[in-house]
The first five atom37 places (N, CA, C, CB, O) and aatype in JSON, in Angstrom:
{
  "aatype": [12, 15, 7, 18, 13, 15, 15, 8, 10, 1, 11, 9, 17, 10, 10, 18, 18, 3, 7, 13, 1, 6, 12, 16, 19, 7, 11, 16, 10, 17, 0, 9, 9, 10, 19, 11, 10, 13, 10, 13, 13, 19, 9, 9, 11, 13, 10, 13, 13, 14, 2, 9, 10, 15, 1, 3, 13, 3, 2, 3, 1, 3, 1, 0, 3, 8, 19, 1, 8, 6, 10, 10, 3, 2, 14, 11, 1, 13, 14, 15, 8, 11, 9],
  "atom_mask": [
    [1, 1, 1, 1, 1],
    [1, 1, 1, 1, 1],
    [1, 1, 1, 0, 1],
    [1, 1, 1, 1, 1],
    [1, 1, 1, 1, 1],
    [1, 1, 1, 1, 1],
    [1, 1, 1, 1, 1],
    [1, 1, 1, 1, 1],
    [1, 1, 1, 1, 1],
    [1, 1, 1, 1, 1],
    [1, 1, 1, 1, 1],
    [1, 1, 1, 1, 1],
    [1, 1, 1, 1, 1],
    [1, 1, 1, 1, 1],
    [1, 1, 1, 1, 1],
    [1, 1, 1, 1, 1],
    [1, 1, 1, 1, 1],
    [1, 1, 1, 1, 1],
    [1, 1, 1, 0, 1],
    [1, 1, 1, 1, 1],
    [1, 1, 1, 1, 1],
    [1, 1, 1, 1, 1],
    [1, 1, 1, 1, 1],
    [1, 1, 1, 1, 1],
    [1, 1, 1, 1, 1],
    [1, 1, 1, 0, 1],
    [1, 1, 1, 1, 1],
    [1, 1, 1, 1, 1],
    [1, 1, 1, 1, 1],
    [1, 1, 1, 1, 1],
    [1, 1, 1, 1, 1],
    [1, 1, 1, 1, 1],
    [1, 1, 1, 1, 1],
    [1, 1, 1, 1, 1],
    [1, 1, 1, 1, 1],
    [1, 1, 1, 1, 1],
    [1, 1, 1, 1, 1],
    [1, 1, 1, 1, 1],
    [1, 1, 1, 1, 1],
    [1, 1, 1, 1, 1],
    [1, 1, 1, 1, 1],
    [1, 1, 1, 1, 1],
    [1, 1, 1, 1, 1],
    [1, 1, 1, 1, 1],
    [1, 1, 1, 1, 1],
    [1, 1, 1, 1, 1],
    [1, 1, 1, 1, 1],
    [1, 1, 1, 1, 1],
    [1, 1, 1, 1, 1],
    [1, 1, 1, 1, 1],
    [1, 1, 1, 1, 1],
    [1, 1, 1, 1, 1],
    [1, 1, 1, 1, 1],
    [1, 1, 1, 1, 1],
    [1, 1, 1, 1, 1],
    [1, 1, 1, 1, 1],
    [1, 1, 1, 1, 1],
    [1, 1, 1, 1, 1],
    [1, 1, 1, 1, 1],
    [1, 1, 1, 1, 1],
    [1, 1, 1, 1, 1],
    [1, 1, 1, 1, 1],
    [1, 1, 1, 1, 1],
    [1, 1, 1, 1, 1],
    [1, 1, 1, 1, 1],
    [1, 1, 1, 1, 1],
    [1, 1, 1, 1, 1],
    [1, 1, 1, 1, 1],
    [1, 1, 1, 1, 1],
    [1, 1, 1, 1, 1],
    [1, 1, 1, 1, 1],
    [1, 1, 1, 1, 1],
    [1, 1, 1, 1, 1],
    [1, 1, 1, 1, 1],
    [1, 1, 1, 1, 1],
    [1, 1, 1, 1, 1],
    [1, 1, 1, 1, 1],
    [1, 1, 1, 1, 1],
    [1, 1, 1, 1, 1],
    [1, 1, 1, 1, 1],
    [1, 1, 1, 1, 1],
    [1, 1, 1, 1, 1],
    [1, 1, 1, 1, 1]
  ],
  "atom_positions": [
    [[-9.8, 21.99, 89.51], [-10.5, 22.32, 88.29], [-9.56, 22.24, 87.08], [-11.1, 23.71, 88.39], [-9.96, 21.75, 86.03]],
    [[-8.31, 22.71, 87.22], [-7.39, 22.67, 86.09], [-7.0, 21.24, 85.74], [-6.14, 23.5, 86.39], [-6.73, 20.94, 84.57]],
    [[-6.95, 20.35, 86.73], [-6.67, 18.95, 86.43], [-7.78, 18.31, 85.61], [0.0, 0.0, 0.0], [-7.53, 17.51, 84.72]],
    [[-9.01, 18.68, 85.93], [-10.17, 18.2, 85.18], [-10.12, 18.7, 83.74], [-11.48, 18.65, 85.86], [-10.37, 17.95, 82.8]],
    [[-9.79, 19.97, 83.58], [-9.72, 20.58, 82.26], [-8.58, 19.98, 81.43], [-9.53, 22.1, 82.38], [-8.76, 19.67, 80.26]],
    [[-7.41, 19.82, 82.05], [-6.27, 19.28, 81.32], [-6.46, 17.81, 80.97], [-5.0, 19.45, 82.13], [-5.98, 17.36, 79.93]],
    [[-7.16, 17.04, 81.81], [-7.4, 15.64, 81.47], [-8.35, 15.53, 80.27], [-7.97, 14.88, 82.67], [-8.19, 14.64, 79.44]],
    [[-9.33, 16.43, 80.19], [-10.23, 16.41, 79.03], [-9.5, 16.84, 77.76], [-11.43, 17.33, 79.29], [-9.73, 16.29, 76.68]],
    [[-8.62, 17.84, 77.89], [-7.84, 18.25, 76.72], [-6.94, 17.12, 76.25], [-7.01, 19.49, 77.05], [-6.77, 16.92, 75.05]],
    [[-6.36, 16.4, 77.19], [-5.51, 15.27, 76.83], [-6.3, 14.19, 76.13], [-4.82, 14.69, 78.07], [-5.83, 13.62, 75.14]],
    [[-7.51, 13.9, 76.61], [-8.36, 12.89, 75.97], [-8.75, 13.32, 74.56], [-9.62, 12.64, 76.81], [-8.76, 12.5, 73.63]],
    [[-9.06, 14.58, 74.39], [-9.42, 15.09, 73.06], [-8.22, 15.0, 72.13], [-9.93, 16.55, 73.14], [-8.35, 14.59, 70.98]],
    [[-7.03, 15.4, 72.62], [-5.82, 15.32, 71.81], [-5.55, 13.88, 71.4], [-4.63, 15.89, 72.58], [-5.24, 13.62, 70.24]],
    [[-5.66, 12.95, 72.33], [-5.39, 11.54, 72.02], [-6.41, 10.98, 71.02], [-5.41, 10.7, 73.29], [-6.06, 10.16, 70.17]],
    [[-7.66, 11.42, 71.13], [-8.68, 10.97, 70.19], [-8.29, 11.35, 68.76], [-10.05, 11.58, 70.55], [-8.31, 10.51, 67.86]],
    [[-7.94, 12.61, 68.56], [-7.57, 13.06, 67.23], [-6.23, 12.49, 66.79], [-7.53, 14.58, 67.18], [-6.06, 12.12, 65.63]],
    [[-5.28, 12.41, 67.69], [-3.97, 11.87, 67.37], [-4.06, 10.42, 66.92], [-3.04, 11.98, 68.56], [-3.5, 10.04, 65.89]],
    [[-4.78, 9.62, 67.69], [-4.96, 8.21, 67.31], [-5.75, 8.08, 66.01], [-5.66, 7.45, 68.43], [-5.45, 7.22, 65.18]],
    [[-6.75, 8.92, 65.85], [-7.56, 8.85, 64.62], [-6.74, 9.17, 63.39], [0.0, 0.0, 0.0], [-6.85, 8.46, 62.38]],
    [[-5.93, 10.21, 63.43], [-5.11, 10.55, 62.28], [-3.99, 9.54, 62.06], [-4.53, 11.95, 62.45], [-3.6, 9.29, 60.92]],
    [[-3.49, 8.97, 63.12], [-2.41, 8.01, 62.99], [-2.89, 6.72, 62.34], [-1.79, 7.71, 64.34], [-2.15, 6.08, 61.59]],
    [[-4.14, 6.32, 62.62], [-4.68, 5.08, 62.09], [-5.28, 5.22, 60.69], [-5.71, 4.55, 63.03], [-5.67, 4.22, 60.09]],
    [[-5.37, 6.42, 60.18], [-5.97, 6.62, 58.86], [-5.09, 6.04, 57.77], [-6.22, 8.1, 58.6], [-3.86, 6.05, 57.87]],
    [[-5.73, 5.54, 56.72], [-4.99, 5.11, 55.53], [-5.39, 5.98, 54.34], [-5.26, 3.6, 55.23], [-4.55, 6.7, 53.8]],
    [[-6.64, 5.92, 53.95], [-7.12, 6.73, 52.83], [-7.23, 8.19, 53.26], [-8.48, 6.21, 52.32], [-7.02, 9.09, 52.45]],
    [[-7.56, 8.42, 54.51], [-7.75, 9.77, 55.01], [-6.52, 10.64, 54.9], [0.0, 0.0, 0.0], [-6.63, 11.85, 54.68]],
    [[-5.34, 10.05, 55.04], [-4.11, 10.83, 54.92], [-3.97, 11.4, 53.52], [-2.88, 9.96, 55.26], [-3.54, 12.54, 53.35]],
    [[-4.32, 10.61, 52.52], [-4.27, 11.1, 51.15], [-5.28, 12.21, 50.95], [-4.51, 9.96, 50.16], [-4.99, 13.21, 50.29]],
    [[-6.47, 12.03, 51.5], [-7.5, 13.06, 51.35], [-7.09, 14.35, 52.05], [-8.82, 12.55, 51.92], [-7.31, 15.44, 51.51]],
    [[-6.49, 14.25, 53.23], [-6.02, 15.46, 53.92], [-4.9, 16.14, 53.14], [-5.53, 15.11, 55.33], [-4.82, 17.37, 53.11]],
    [[-4.04, 15.35, 52.51], [-2.98, 15.94, 51.68], [-3.59, 16.7, 50.51], [-2.02, 14.84, 51.17], [-3.13, 17.79, 50.18]],
    [[-4.62, 16.14, 49.89], [-5.29, 16.83, 48.79], [-5.94, 18.12, 49.29], [-6.35, 15.92, 48.13], [-5.85, 19.15, 48.63]],
    [[-6.58, 18.06, 50.44], [-7.22, 19.25, 51.01], [-6.18, 20.33, 51.28], [-7.97, 18.9, 52.3], [-6.42, 21.5, 50.97]],
    [[-5.05, 19.97, 51.86], [-4.01, 20.96, 52.16], [-3.42, 21.57, 50.9], [-2.9, 20.32, 52.99], [-3.13, 22.77, 50.87]],
    [[-3.24, 20.77, 49.86], [-2.73, 21.3, 48.6], [-3.74, 22.27, 48.0], [-2.43, 20.16, 47.61], [-3.36, 23.33, 47.5]],
    [[-5.02, 21.92, 48.05], [-6.06, 22.81, 47.52], [-6.11, 24.13, 48.3], [-7.43, 22.13, 47.55], [-6.23, 25.2, 47.7]],
    [[-6.01, 24.06, 49.62], [-6.0, 25.28, 50.42], [-4.8, 26.14, 50.09], [-6.01, 24.94, 51.91], [-4.91, 27.36, 50.0]],
    [[-3.66, 25.52, 49.89], [-2.46, 26.26, 49.5], [-2.7, 26.97, 48.17], [-1.25, 25.32, 49.4], [-2.38, 28.15, 48.02]],
    [[-3.27, 26.25, 47.21], [-3.53, 26.86, 45.91], [-4.52, 28.01, 46.02], [-4.06, 25.82, 44.94], [-4.33, 29.06, 45.42]],
    [[-5.58, 27.81, 46.79], [-6.6, 28.85, 46.92], [-6.05, 30.1, 47.57], [-7.79, 28.33, 47.71], [-6.26, 31.21, 47.07]],
    [[-5.35, 29.96, 48.66], [-4.98, 31.12, 49.46], [-3.62, 31.72, 49.13], [-5.0, 30.75, 50.88], [-3.36, 32.85, 49.53]],
    [[-2.77, 31.02, 48.44], [-1.46, 31.58, 48.15], [-1.31, 31.88, 46.66], [-0.36, 30.61, 48.6], [-1.07, 33.03, 46.28]],
    [[-1.45, 30.88, 45.84], [-1.23, 31.06, 44.41], [-2.3, 31.95, 43.79], [-1.21, 29.71, 43.71], [-1.96, 32.89, 43.07]],
    [[-3.55, 31.68, 44.05], [-4.64, 32.44, 43.44], [-4.65, 33.89, 43.94], [-5.99, 31.78, 43.74], [-5.03, 34.79, 43.2]],
    [[-4.23, 34.1, 45.19], [-4.15, 35.48, 45.7], [-3.22, 36.32, 44.84], [-3.66, 35.48, 47.16], [-3.56, 37.46, 44.5]],
    [[-2.08, 35.78, 44.48], [-1.13, 36.55, 43.69], [-1.6, 36.73, 42.25], [0.23, 35.88, 43.7], [-1.25, 37.72, 41.61]],
    [[-2.39, 35.79, 41.74], [-2.87, 35.91, 40.37], [-4.02, 36.9, 40.22], [-3.3, 34.56, 39.86], [-4.05, 37.69, 39.28]],
    [[-4.97, 36.85, 41.15], [-6.18, 37.64, 41.0], [-6.24, 38.89, 41.87], [-7.34, 36.79, 41.32], [-7.07, 39.77, 41.63]],
    [[-5.38, 39.0, 42.86], [-5.41, 40.15, 43.76], [-4.02, 40.77, 43.87], [-5.93, 39.74, 45.15], [-3.38, 40.68, 44.92]],
    [[-3.54, 41.41, 42.81], [-2.21, 42.04, 42.89], [-2.26, 43.25, 43.81], [-1.71, 42.45, 41.49], [-3.32, 43.85, 44.01]],
    [[-1.13, 43.6, 44.35], [-1.04, 44.75, 45.25], [-0.91, 46.02, 44.41], [0.17, 44.6, 46.23], [0.2, 46.48, 44.12]],
    [[-2.04, 46.56, 44.03], [-2.09, 47.69, 43.11], [-1.5, 48.94, 43.75], [-3.53, 47.94, 42.67], [-0.84, 49.73, 43.08]],
    [[-1.74, 49.14, 45.04], [-1.22, 50.34, 45.7], [0.3, 50.38, 45.68], [-1.72, 50.41, 47.13], [0.89, 51.43, 45.43]],
    [[0.93, 49.26, 45.94], [2.4, 49.27, 45.93], [2.94, 49.39, 44.52], [2.95, 48.0, 46.6], [4.06, 49.87, 44.31]],
    [[2.15, 48.95, 43.53], [2.58, 49.07, 42.14], [2.47, 50.52, 41.65], [1.75, 48.15, 41.25], [3.35, 51.0, 40.94]],
    [[1.4, 51.2, 42.04], [1.14, 52.53, 41.5], [1.73, 53.68, 42.32], [-0.33, 52.73, 41.39], [1.89, 54.78, 41.79]],
    [[2.05, 53.44, 43.58], [2.54, 54.52, 44.44], [3.85, 54.11, 45.09], [1.49, 54.87, 45.52], [4.09, 52.93, 45.37]],
    [[4.71, 55.11, 45.31], [6.06, 54.84, 45.8], [6.17, 54.73, 47.31], [6.98, 55.9, 45.31], [7.02, 54.0, 47.82]],
    [[5.32, 55.47, 48.05], [5.49, 55.46, 49.51], [4.12, 55.35, 50.19], [6.24, 56.73, 49.99], [3.08, 55.46, 49.54]],
    [[4.15, 55.14, 51.49], [2.93, 54.94, 52.26], [2.05, 56.19, 52.29], [3.26, 54.52, 53.68], [0.82, 56.07, 52.31]],
    [[2.65, 57.35, 52.3], [1.86, 58.59, 52.34], [1.01, 58.73, 51.08], [2.8, 59.82, 52.5], [-0.16, 59.09, 51.16]],
    [[1.6, 58.46, 49.92], [0.84, 58.53, 48.66], [-0.27, 57.48, 48.62], [1.78, 58.35, 47.46], [-1.37, 57.75, 48.15]],
    [[0.03, 56.3, 49.12], [-0.99, 55.24, 49.17], [-2.14, 55.64, 50.08], [-0.37, 53.91, 49.66], [-3.31, 55.47, 49.72]],
    [[-1.82, 56.19, 51.24], [-2.86, 56.61, 52.19], [-3.69, 57.74, 51.61], [-2.23, 57.05, 53.51], [-4.91, 57.76, 51.77]],
    [[-3.05, 58.69, 50.94], [-3.79, 59.79, 50.32], [-4.74, 59.28, 49.24], [-2.82, 60.82, 49.72], [-5.87, 59.76, 49.13]],
    [[-4.29, 58.34, 48.46], [-5.16, 57.78, 47.42], [-6.37, 57.07, 48.02], [-4.36, 56.8, 46.54], [-7.49, 57.27, 47.57]],
    [[-6.14, 56.27, 49.04], [-7.25, 55.56, 49.68], [-8.2, 56.56, 50.33], [-6.72, 54.55, 50.75], [-9.42, 56.42, 50.22]],
    [[-7.67, 57.57, 50.99], [-8.5, 58.59, 51.62], [-9.34, 59.32, 50.58], [-7.64, 59.59, 52.4], [-10.52, 59.57, 50.8]],
    [[-8.74, 59.65, 49.46], [-9.47, 60.33, 48.39], [-10.58, 59.43, 47.84], [-8.5, 60.75, 47.25], [-11.71, 59.89, 47.63]],
    [[-10.27, 58.18, 47.6], [-11.27, 57.27, 47.04], [-12.44, 57.05, 48.0], [-10.63, 55.93, 46.71], [-13.58, 56.91, 47.56]],
    [[-12.18, 57.03, 49.28], [-13.25, 56.79, 50.25], [-14.05, 58.05, 50.57], [-12.67, 56.23, 51.51], [-15.26, 57.97, 50.77]],
    [[-13.39, 59.19, 50.63], [-14.07, 60.39, 51.12], [-14.46, 61.37, 50.02], [-13.2, 61.08, 52.1], [-15.54, 61.95, 50.07]],
    [[-13.6, 61.57, 49.04], [-13.8, 62.67, 48.09], [-14.36, 62.24, 46.75], [-12.51, 63.36, 47.88], [-14.66, 63.09, 45.91]],
    [[-14.51, 60.97, 46.52], [-14.93, 60.48, 45.22], [-16.46, 60.34, 45.19], [-14.26, 59.14, 44.89], [-16.99, 59.43, 45.81]],
    [[-17.18, 61.23, 44.47], [-18.64, 61.16, 44.46], [-19.17, 59.94, 43.69], [-19.22, 62.43, 43.85], [-20.33, 59.56, 43.87]],
    [[-18.34, 59.34, 42.84], [-18.78, 58.15, 42.12], [-18.95, 56.96, 43.06], [-17.78, 57.8, 41.0], [-19.7, 56.04, 42.77]],
    [[-18.25, 56.99, 44.17], [-18.24, 55.87, 45.09], [-19.61, 55.64, 45.73], [-17.19, 56.1, 46.17], [-20.07, 54.5, 45.8]],
    [[-20.27, 56.71, 46.19], [-21.56, 56.63, 46.83], [-22.49, 57.63, 46.15], [-21.45, 56.92, 48.36], [-22.63, 58.76, 46.62]],
    [[-23.12, 57.24, 45.06], [-23.89, 58.22, 44.28], [-25.1, 58.78, 45.03], [-24.35, 57.59, 43.0], [-25.47, 59.93, 44.78]],
    [[-25.72, 58.04, 45.92], [-26.9, 58.55, 46.61], [-26.55, 59.3, 47.89], [-27.84, 57.41, 46.94], [-27.43, 59.86, 48.53]],
    [[-25.28, 59.3, 48.25], [-24.84, 59.96, 49.47], [-24.66, 61.45, 49.24], [-23.54, 59.34, 49.97], [-23.89, 61.85, 48.37]],
    [[-25.36, 62.26, 49.99], [-25.26, 63.71, 49.87], [-24.37, 64.26, 50.98], [-26.66, 64.38, 49.93], [-24.59, 63.97, 52.15]],
    [[-23.38, 65.03, 50.62], [-22.47, 65.62, 51.61], [-22.9, 67.03, 51.89], [-21.01, 65.6, 51.12], [-22.28, 67.72, 52.7]]
  ]
}
């Protein structure tokens, strides 16, 4: 059974390997896609999602207390929720 499985994996690997190796325009398109993914997930993360907890609090205990307070003790968070 494992020989059957490994031969299929090898065929799938060779299919993709040969396909990417023979590409001409596709390589440029994949490079553009990878650059865009890098920009989306790395650069934009730092611009739009700063680590506010590490900026505002000095240690993990203070950060945890703040998150706990915001989730549990803040009535503005869930206005229809009655405790």
